[in-house]
C-alpha positions as CSV (number, residue, x, y, z in Angstrom):
1,X,17.9,-74.6,19.9
2,X,15.3,-76.4,17.3
3,X,14.8,-80.1,16.9
4,X,13.9,-81.3,13.2
5,X,13.0,-84.7,12.6
6,X,14.4,-86.9,10.5
7,X,12.0,-87.3,7.3
8,X,10.7,-90.7,6.5
9,X,12.5,-90.7,3.1
10,X,15.7,-91.0,4.9
11,X,16.6,-94.4,5.5
12,X,18.0,-94.4,9.0
13,X,17.1,-97.5,11.3
14,X,13.9,-97.2,13.2
15,X,16.1,-98.0,16.7
16,X,18.0,-94.5,15.7
17,X,15.2,-92.7,14.6
18,X,14.0,-91.6,17.9
19,X,17.4,-90.5,19.3
20,X,18.4,-88.6,16.1
21,X,17.4,-85.2,15.5
22,X,18.3,-82.1,13.1
23,X,19.8,-78.6,14.1
24,X,20.6,-76.0,11.6
25,X,23.9,-74.7,11.6
26,X,23.7,-70.9,11.0
27,X,24.6,-71.7,7.2
28,X,21.8,-70.8,4.1
29,X,23.0,-72.3,0.5
30,X,22.8,-75.1,-1.8
31,X,23.6,-78.3,0.0
32,X,26.6,-80.3,-1.1
33,X,26.6,-83.8,-2.0
34,X,26.4,-86.0,1.8
35,X,24.9,-82.5,3.7
36,X,21.4,-82.7,5.5
37,X,19.4,-79.9,5.1
38,X,15.9,-78.5,6.6
39,X,12.8,-78.2,4.1
40,X,9.2,-78.9,4.0
41,X,6.1,-77.1,4.7
42,X,6.5,-79.0,7.8
43,X,10.2,-78.7,8.2
44,X,12.4,-81.9,8.7
45,X,15.7,-83.0,7.4
46,X,17.0,-84.9,4.3
47,X,20.2,-85.5,3.2
48,X,21.4,-84.3,-0.3
49,X,22.4,-87.0,-2.7
50,X,23.7,-85.0,-5.2
51,X,25.0,-81.1,-5.5
52,X,21.8,-78.7,-5.3
53,X,21.7,-76.0,-7.9
54,X,23.6,-73.0,-6.3
55,X,20.6,-71.1,-6.8
56,X,18.5,-73.6,-5.3
57,X,19.0,-72.6,-1.2
58,X,18.2,-74.6,2.2
59,X,19.4,-74.2,6.0
60,X,22.4,-76.5,6.9
61,X,21.9,-78.8,9.2
62,X,23.8,-81.3,11.4
63,X,22.6,-84.6,13.1
64,X,22.7,-84.7,17.2
65,X,21.8,-87.5,19.6
66,X,19.1,-86.2,21.8
67,X,18.1,-88.0,25.0
68,X,14.5,-87.4,27.1
69,X,14.3,-86.6,30.8
70,X,11.9,-86.4,32.6
71,X,11.8,-83.6,35.1
72,X,8.9,-83.5,38.2
73,X,8.6,-79.8,39.5
74,X,7.1,-79.4,42.9
75,X,5.3,-76.3,43.4
76,X,4.0,-74.7,46.8
77,X,3.5,-76.5,49.7
78,X,0.9,-79.6,50.6
């Protein structure tokens, strides 16, 4: 599963931005107002502020909470 950053243009508060990401939901179509979609040369998540023309198709996304967990792997004998 690939996680996408929220585009800077979208007005999420900074405290939310670090633990909220977007994922694709296996739909490729014109986004409706209020839906998130993936776009850009460096793919990021954007919100559709109005309904898009049906010929403009994007990967539809949803927002998910994430967390970072540090894991230490011990390999071999000391």
